[in-house]
C-alpha positions in Angstrom: 0.0 0.0 0.0 2.8 2.6 0.4 2.7 3.2 -3.3 -1.0 4.0 -3.3 -0.7 6.3 -0.3 2.2 8.1 -2.0 0.2 8.5 -5.2 -2.8 10.0 -3.6 -0.7 12.3 -1.6 0.6 13.9 -4.7 -2.7 14.7 -6.3 -2.8 18.2 -4.9 -6.1 17.4 -3.2 -7.1 16.8 0.4 -8.0 13.1 0.3 -10.2 11.5 3.0 -9.2 8.0 4.0 -11.6 6.3 6.4 -10.7 3.1 8.2 -12.8 1.2 10.8 -11.0 2.9 13.6 -10.1 6.4 12.5 -10.9 9.1 10.0 -7.8 10.6 8.5 -7.1 13.5 6.2 -4.2 13.2 3.8 -3.2 14.9 0.6 -2.3 18.4 -0.5 -3.5 21.7 -1.7 0.0 22.5 -3.1 2.0 21.0 -0.3 0.9 18.0 1.8 -0.8 19.3 4.9 -1.3 15.8 6.4 -2.6 14.4 9.6 -0.5 11.3 10.5 -2.2 8.3 9.1 -1.0 5.7 11.6 -4.0 5.0 13.9 -1.7 3.0 16.3 0.4 6.1 17.0 -1.8 9.2 16.6 -0.4 12.7 17.0 -2.8 14.2 19.5 -1.8 17.7 18.7 -2.7 17.1 15.0 -6.0 15.3 15.3 -7.6 17.4 18.0 -10.6 19.0 16.4 -10.8 22.8 16.5 -13.7 24.6 18.2 -16.6 25.6 15.9 -16.6 29.3 15.3 -19.6 31.1 16.7 -19.2 34.6 15.4 -18.9 36.1 11.9 -15.7 35.5 10.0 -13.3 38.4 9.8 -10.4 39.1 7.5 -7.3 40.7 9.2 -4.8 42.7 7.3 -1.9 40.5 6.2 1.6 41.1 7.6 4.7 41.1 5.3 6.9 38.1 6.1 10.7 38.3 6.2 13.3 35.8 7.5 14.0 36.2 11.2 17.5 37.5 12.0 20.2 34.9 12.7 21.0 34.6 16.4 24.0 36.7 17.4 26.2 37.2 20.4 27.1 40.7 19.4 26.0 43.7 21.4 22.5 44.6 20.3 22.1 48.0 18.6 19.8 50.6 19.8 16.2 50.0 18.6 15.0 52.0 15.6 11.7 52.8 14.1 13.2 52.3 10.6 12.6 49.0 8.8 15.1 49.9 6.0 17.8 47.6 7.3 15.6 44.5 7.6 17.0 41.8 5.3 14.5 40.7 2.6 12.0 43.5 3.1 10.0 44.3 -0.1 9.8 47.8 -1.3 6.1 48.1 -2.3 2.7 46.5 -2.5 1.2 45.6 -5.9 -2.3 46.4 -7.2 -3.6 43.2 -5.6 -2.2 43.9 -2.2 0.8 41.6 -2.4 4.2 42.6 -1.2 6.7 42.8 -4.2 10.0 44.4 -5.0 12.4 42.2 -3.1 16.2 42.6 -2.8 18.4 40.5 -5.0 19.6 38.4 -2.1 18.9 35.1 -0.3 16.8 36.9 2.2 14.9 38.5 -0.6 14.2 35.2 -2.3 13.0 33.6 0.9 10.8 36.5 1.8 9.3 36.5 -1.7 8.4 32.8 -1.5 6.8 33.2 1.9 4.6 36.2 0.8 3.7 34.7 -2.5 2.6 31.4 -0.9 0.7 33.3 1.7 -1.0 35.2 -1.2 -2.2 32.3 -3.2 -3.4 30.4 -0.2 -5.3 33.4 1.3 -9.1 32.9 1.5 -9.8 36.1 -0.4 -7.6 35.0 -3.3 -9.0 31.5 -3.9 -11.8 32.3 -6.3 -10.7 31.2 -9.8 -10.7 34.6 -11.5 -9.0 36.3 -8.6 -6.5 33.4 -8.3 -5.5 33.9 -12.0 -4.9 37.6 -11.4 -2.9 37.0 -8.2 -0.6 34.5 -9.8 -0.1 36.5 -12.9 1.1 39.4 -10.7 3.8 37.3 -9.0 4.9 34.7 -11.5 7.8 34.7 -13.8 5.5 34.3 -16.9 1.8 34.1 -17.7 2.3 30.5 -18.7 3.7 29.6 -15.3 0.9 31.5 -13.6 -1.9 29.8 -15.6 -0.4 26.4 -15.0 -0.2 26.9 -11.3 -3.7 28.5 -11.0 -5.3 25.7 -12.9 -3.5 23.2 -10.6 -5.0 25.0 -7.6 -8.5 25.2 -9.1 -8.5 21.5 -9.8 -7.2 20.8 -6.3 -10.0 22.8 -4.8 -12.6 20.9 -6.9 -11.2 17.6 -5.8 -11.1 18.6 -2.2 -14.8 19.7 -2.3 -15.7 16.3 -3.9 -13.9 14.4 -1.2 -15.6 16.3 1.6 -19.0 15.9 -0.1 -19.5 19.6 -0.4 -20.4 21.8 -3.4 -17.2 23.8 -3.3 -14.4 24.9 -0.9 -16.2 28.3 -0.8 -19.2 26.7 0.9 -20.1 28.6 4.1 -20.0 25.3 6.1 -16.5 24.5 5.0 -13.3 25.9 6.6 -10.0 25.9 4.7 -7.2 28.2 5.8 -3.5 28.3 5.7 -0.7 30.0 7.7 2.9 30.2 6.7 5.1 29.2 9.6 8.8 28.8 8.5 11.3 27.8 5.8 14.4 25.9 4.8 16.5 27.3 1.9 18.9 25.4 -0.3 22.3 26.9 -1.3 21.6 30.4 -2.6 21.9 31.1 -6.3 21.6 34.5 -7.9 19.1 33.5 -10.6 16.9 30.6 -9.3 16.2 29.3 -5.8 14.1 26.6 -4.2 12.7 27.4 -0.7 10.8 24.9 1.4 7.9 26.7 3.0 6.3 25.1 6.1 2.6 25.7 6.6 -0.2 25.0 9.0 -3.6 24.2 7.5 -7.1 24.0 9.0 -9.6 22.0 7.0 -13.0 20.5 7.6 -16.8 20.7 7.6 -18.5 22.8 10.2 -21.5 21.3 12.0 -21.3 18.2 9.8 -19.8 14.7 10.0 -17.7 14.5 13.2 -15.0 12.7 11.3 -14.7 15.7 8.9 -14.8 18.5 11.4 -12.1 21.2 11.1 -8.7 20.2 12.4 -5.0 21.2 12.3 -2.5 19.6 10.1 0.9 20.5 8.6 3.0 20.2 5.4 5.4 22.0 3.1 5.5 23.6 -0.4 8.6 23.7 -2.5 8.7 27.2 -4.0 10.9 27.7 -7.0 11.6 31.4 -7.6 13.5 33.2 -10.4 15.1 36.6 -10.6 13.7 38.5 -13.6 16.2 41.4 -13.5 14.3 43.5 -11.0 12.4 41.2 -8.7 11.9 37.6 -7.6 9.0 35.8 -9.2 7.5 32.3 -8.8 8.2 29.8 -11.6 6.7 26.7 -9.9 5.4 25.3 -6.7 5.3 21.6 -5.9 4.6 19.2 -3.0 7.0 19.0 -0.2 7.3 16.4 2.6 4.5 15.9 5.1 4.6 17.7 8.5 6.3 18.4 10.7 3.9 18.9 13.6 5.4 21.7 15.7 5.8 19.2 18.6 8.2 17.1 16.5 11.9 17.7 16.9 12.4 18.1 13.1 10.3 21.3 13.3 13.5 22.8 14.7 15.0 22.5 11.2 12.8 25.3 10.0 13.7 29.0 10.6 10.7 31.2 11.4 9.5 34.4 9.8 9.3 37.9 11.2 6.0 39.5 10.5 6.2 43.2 9.6 3.2 45.5 9.6 -0.5 44.8 9.9 -1.6 41.5 11.3 1.7 40.7 13.0 
């Protein structure tokens, strides 16, 4: 069965696998945000259902994400109100509200990946027409943007089918993502791949108890290219499952520093 599990986990869809003892969510929505599928050794932090929201949903302004500074033993400088010296900080917000204009550096590439992944997973940007616009504004080419947006649209349709709902926009369905941290490969000046670690919450509100909203974790592999003036997405693919924040391997990921609204 490992081959079957591995196959469904790469379909870019949240798959529901039900056994006689446990209901398990596996799969991806660009990145595999998976609850462990071993009923003999469940991760209680992962499978604990979330409380059902009682009030109206609200959308908070989104913070800009930059890599947290490396730990240092040097004498700290005096605090400053200026953010001009923060590595990776973008210079402007585009017409769709997405931070752009990153420095041509490793911190710039990492920051771009984080903010672009946050943009295409944001609730407000998941509608197909909006999603196309968002990805065209941050991708290296329209071809790359259209390919990725169609992949996400198909994934949303597959997820809705597996949860027996009309669409992921249904008012009784919760699907949200939060960018947590990253790992970066050796830096190159023209193209980089950054592993972005995310938390997801997915499930049906006031429905089947096995499908109620719960936390799970996974990664996206963000490939980003320098176009001469900015970093732009060229592709995003599945990364490894997890880690749950309680796992030791979560320490392999560096965290982000949120700047501005919503931090």
